[in-house]
C-alpha positions in Angstrom: 69.3 -14.6 -8.8 71.7 -12.7 -11.1 74.8 -14.7 -12.0 77.1 -12.3 -10.2 77.5 -12.6 -6.4 75.8 -9.8 -4.5 74.3 -9.0 -1.1 70.6 -9.3 -0.7 67.9 -8.5 1.8 64.6 -10.4 1.6 61.6 -9.4 3.9 58.3 -11.1 4.7 55.6 -9.3 6.7 52.4 -10.9 8.0 49.6 -9.1 9.8 47.1 -11.5 11.5 45.7 -8.9 13.9 42.1 -9.2 12.5 41.9 -13.0 13.2 44.4 -13.9 16.0 44.8 -12.5 19.5 48.6 -13.4 19.5 51.4 -13.2 17.1 49.5 -10.3 15.5 52.3 -9.0 13.4 55.4 -11.0 12.3 58.2 -9.4 10.3 61.1 -11.4 9.1 64.1 -10.1 7.2 66.9 -12.2 5.8 70.3 -10.9 4.7 72.6 -13.1 2.6 75.2 -13.1 -0.1 74.4 -15.3 -3.1 74.9 -15.7 -6.8 72.7 -17.5 -9.3 73.7 -20.9 -10.5 75.1 -21.5 -14.0 72.6 -22.1 -16.8 69.3 -23.6 -15.6 70.7 -25.2 -12.5 69.2 -24.5 -9.1 70.8 -23.8 -5.7 69.5 -23.3 -2.2 69.7 -19.8 -0.7 71.8 -19.6 2.4 68.9 -18.5 4.7 68.6 -18.9 8.4 65.5 -19.6 10.4 64.7 -19.6 14.2 62.7 -22.2 16.0 61.0 -21.0 19.2 60.3 -23.2 22.2 58.6 -20.8 24.6 57.6 -21.9 28.1 53.8 -21.7 27.4 50.9 -23.9 28.3 48.2 -25.0 25.9 46.3 -21.6 26.0 49.5 -19.8 25.1 50.1 -18.4 28.6 53.6 -18.4 30.2 54.5 -21.1 32.7 57.9 -19.7 33.7 61.3 -20.9 32.8 63.6 -20.0 29.9 62.7 -19.9 26.3 64.8 -22.1 23.9 65.7 -20.9 20.4 67.4 -23.0 17.7 68.9 -21.4 14.6 68.3 -23.6 11.6 69.9 -23.4 8.1 68.5 -24.0 4.7 69.0 -27.6 3.5 71.3 -27.8 0.5 73.0 -24.5 1.2 76.7 -24.4 2.4 76.8 -24.7 6.2 77.5 -21.5 8.1 78.7 -20.9 11.7 76.2 -18.9 13.8 78.3 -16.1 15.3 75.7 -14.0 17.2 72.2 -14.5 18.6 70.3 -11.8 20.4 66.8 -11.5 22.0 64.8 -8.4 23.0 61.4 -8.3 24.6 58.7 -5.7 24.7 55.6 -5.3 26.9 54.1 -2.4 25.0 53.6 -3.9 21.5 57.0 -3.1 20.3 57.1 0.6 21.2 60.2 0.0 23.4 62.5 -3.0 23.6 64.6 -4.5 26.4 67.6 -6.7 25.6 67.5 -10.1 27.2 70.5 -12.2 28.4 71.1 -15.1 26.1 73.1 -18.2 26.9 74.4 -20.6 24.2 73.3 -24.2 24.6 75.7 -27.1 24.3 74.1 -27.5 20.9 76.1 -25.1 18.8 73.0 -23.5 17.3 70.8 -23.6 20.4 70.2 -20.7 22.9 68.3 -20.0 26.1 66.8 -16.7 27.3 64.8 -15.6 30.3 61.5 -13.9 29.4 59.9 -11.2 31.4 57.3 -12.1 34.1 53.9 -10.6 33.1 50.5 -10.6 34.7 46.9 -9.7 34.1 46.7 -10.4 30.3 49.8 -8.4 29.5 51.3 -9.3 26.2 55.0 -9.9 25.4 56.5 -9.2 22.0 59.8 -10.8 20.9 62.6 -9.7 18.6 65.5 -12.0 17.6 68.5 -11.5 15.5 71.0 -14.2 14.4 74.1 -13.7 12.3 76.4 -16.2 10.6 79.7 -16.3 8.9 78.2 -16.7 5.5 79.5 -13.3 4.4 78.1 -9.8 4.2 76.1 -10.0 7.4 74.3 -13.2 6.6 71.5 -13.5 9.1 67.9 -13.2 10.2 66.0 -10.6 12.1 62.5 -11.5 13.3 59.9 -9.5 15.3 56.7 -11.1 16.7 54.3 -8.6 18.2 52.2 -10.2 21.0 54.0 -13.5 20.8 52.1 -14.5 24.0 50.3 -13.0 27.0 49.7 -13.8 30.6 46.4 -15.4 31.5 
């Protein structure tokens, strides 16, 4: 990182469509403000991550009920307050997206969202976005194509 503070966007893209029937394409983008440490010191980047607890059985098929999401922060980085969390779903491999109602959990970084009811092998893709008060739109956007499918 350069010594001067600046805004950054880091992206990571994974395509597993040749080997997996679900989570075939995952795209994650982080935005953050950071500066390099002095000299040869190290410092943690203020990145967010999202843990997914989807209502799925062992074969990755939906069982009903809300999904639970938890926003995590990089260890060693200054704590940030999560200010927004949004979820969208798609049943056409991400061609179109529908916003989903999200409820904040009692845990300050936990959220619940209802997922669409699907049948007959139909796949559901997920898109999430979380922002925090770490400056300059600090946050994470993640898209998972075919996160799960009905049995």
